[in-house]
C-alpha angles and dihedrals in degrees: 000000000000118000096237090057091048090048091055092049088049092052092048086050092053091049100045109023098031096035095227120167121257090246091055089049091051092050092052088050092054094047094048092043090053093051092048094048093050096045097037087227115173104162132034090252088062089070105092143158087256096051092047091048091051093047090051093052090048090051094048090051094042108119114219096199088236108099111202097203146346095282102047136076092219094254121173115286116252088237090057089045089054090055086066093048094047090051090049093048094048089049092051091049089053093051089048089054091055090049094248111155105247142137114281118266091222090070092073111084118196116241110260112252131196122249113294114259117218125221098231134175128197124256091253090049091051091051090052092047095051088046094047098092100080130182138045098262120119093257097051092044091050093047093047090051091047095054094043088050094051090051096045096048111026090227122173114241093248089051092052091049093053096054119114129201091257090051089083129057103198091195086070128050098227141055139174127253133191111229140171115339089017089281115155122217138170121250127187132227120222115220089251093054094045093051091047091052094046090050091050096048092047089057093049113103097186133087097222113140096223120098093223122034141166124266119260115272109198105309095331120093110218091217128206115008112246127223093252089053092052092045087055089048094052092046092050093051093047088057091047089051090055095246109152097192125082111272124193133170085263089057086063088048090057090049091053091054096046093045089057094044095046090051092055103270112151117243095243092058091050090048089056092046092051093045093236112166092204123042089216087072089058096045091073084084099055099076088062098042107044105122092175093066088050091053093049091051092052094048102046109021108112113229119217129212118258111244 
């Protein structure tokens, strides 16, 4: 069978049987298409060690046009390169499952990447950010409720966008959310977040089902806020709060996780609340929240005299 036909069946398999989101399916389509276009592969037999090696070399030298520093050409990041390789490996495993003769997926090793760096803000900066929406108008109340909900639950921006009014029962301090891979988890409302949401909903005069909606423009209601709109709002309020570093909804998610760990939460519980499939994803926070190591340093590090 031709690779393009197999690819289409693979994408349908991801969507229907594996329950991947349409965005994830589109990303896999993009990564595989780029591999096929570069290698001119038409049949499974065309996927060889040499074609993969050439593609990896091309990816590694591919300029992005976005230099990240004075000593770099702005080449594709290793993490991004790995997305292409993961898509190809998953495709090869699918072909193998269908008994299609093809090179083994285990032959493709991912590029080694450095430790992940987190975009973090300080406790004082977080307080200023949450307090940035001022006033009693609907927009200010909406944005305050949105920021408080982010910090109270650690939601991803896509998860927050999908919330409806009836998703939350304000008589309880918890609700369920459907996250990545259609996995359902429980998240919890702080008293501050619950009160902010209640105040915002009391101010609303529309009947839209979405929890967070755009303001009315003339006679047309803008409907559910998009992820991009929310990202712009978070950026705007971070500037108003005097925060010079880049702040995104995911930055607040990081703050949620580090706050829990710094106050004594175990990493397994934090994993569940973040909705991470693998605990290794959550462990990225531990090196900045390990109070035990700090205490050991204070107790046993020998101070020297200043000369």
